[in-house]
C-alpha positions in Angstrom: 90.0 102.0 106.3 93.3 101.9 106.3 96.5 102.9 108.9 97.0 106.0 107.1 93.7 106.8 106.6 92.9 106.0 110.6 96.1 108.0 111.6 95.3 111.0 109.4 91.7 110.9 110.8 93.2 111.0 114.2 95.9 113.8 113.0 92.9 115.9 111.7 90.9 115.6 114.9 93.7 116.6 117.1 94.0 113.0 118.9 97.1 112.5 117.7 100.1 115.0 116.3 102.0 114.5 113.2 105.2 113.4 114.8 103.3 110.6 116.3 101.7 109.5 113.6 104.7 109.2 111.5 106.4 107.0 114.1 103.6 105.0 114.5 103.7 104.2 110.3 107.7 103.8 110.5 106.9 101.1 112.8 104.5 99.6 111.2 107.0 99.3 108.1 109.5 98.0 110.4 107.6 95.3 111.6 105.8 94.1 108.4 109.7 94.1 106.7 111.1 91.8 109.3 108.0 89.5 109.5 108.6 89.3 105.6 112.2 88.5 105.6 111.2 85.6 107.7 109.0 84.4 106.1 109.6 81.6 103.3 106.3 81.6 101.7 106.4 82.1 97.6 104.0 83.1 95.4 103.9 83.5 91.6 101.4 85.4 89.1 100.3 84.4 86.0 98.1 86.6 83.5 98.2 88.7 80.5 100.4 92.1 81.0 98.3 94.8 80.6 100.2 97.7 81.1 103.8 98.4 82.8 105.1 101.5 84.1 108.6 102.6 85.8 108.0 105.9 87.4 110.2 107.4 90.1 111.8 104.2 91.1 108.3 103.0 91.3 107.1 99.7 89.1 103.4 99.2 88.5 102.3 96.4 86.7 98.4 95.5 85.7 97.9 92.2 84.9 94.4 91.0 83.5 92.6 87.2 84.2 95.8 86.7 86.9 96.2 83.8 88.8 97.8 84.4 92.0 99.2 80.7 93.6 100.9 81.0 97.2 102.6 78.3 98.4 103.5 78.2 102.5 106.6 76.5 103.8 104.4 73.4 104.7 104.0 72.9 101.4 100.2 73.6 101.6 99.4 76.3 98.2 96.5 78.5 97.7 95.5 79.8 94.0 93.4 82.7 93.5 92.1 84.2 90.4 91.2 87.8 89.7 90.0 89.6 86.4 92.3 92.8 87.2 95.5 92.5 89.5 97.4 95.8 90.4 100.9 95.1 91.5 103.0 98.1 92.8 106.8 97.6 93.6 110.0 100.0 94.9 113.5 99.6 95.6 113.5 99.2 99.8 116.7 100.0 99.6 116.1 103.7 98.5 113.9 104.1 101.7 115.2 105.9 105.0 117.6 104.1 107.1 116.0 102.0 109.8 117.7 101.8 112.6 116.6 104.8 113.9 113.9 106.8 114.4 
């Protein structure tokens, strides 16, 4: 279950108001962004590009037989192989101002 699924369930059951659920999502996004900006981890993806699409300022890539290599700051490396990988990317600068709620 994802965070949005859990929040939707809580809003539908009356436990949370929609505005509180939106504040939780905003705070989650803000915290994840801060952690990712401080991270020095590098990742690379190699594979066969099956499909790509750009719609509404969102890129979607489908990669077949993908090899994902993640290297931490202490130079430890992890490699994962997957049959099908979907990457969705958007411009973070297009979002709302993160200074206020």
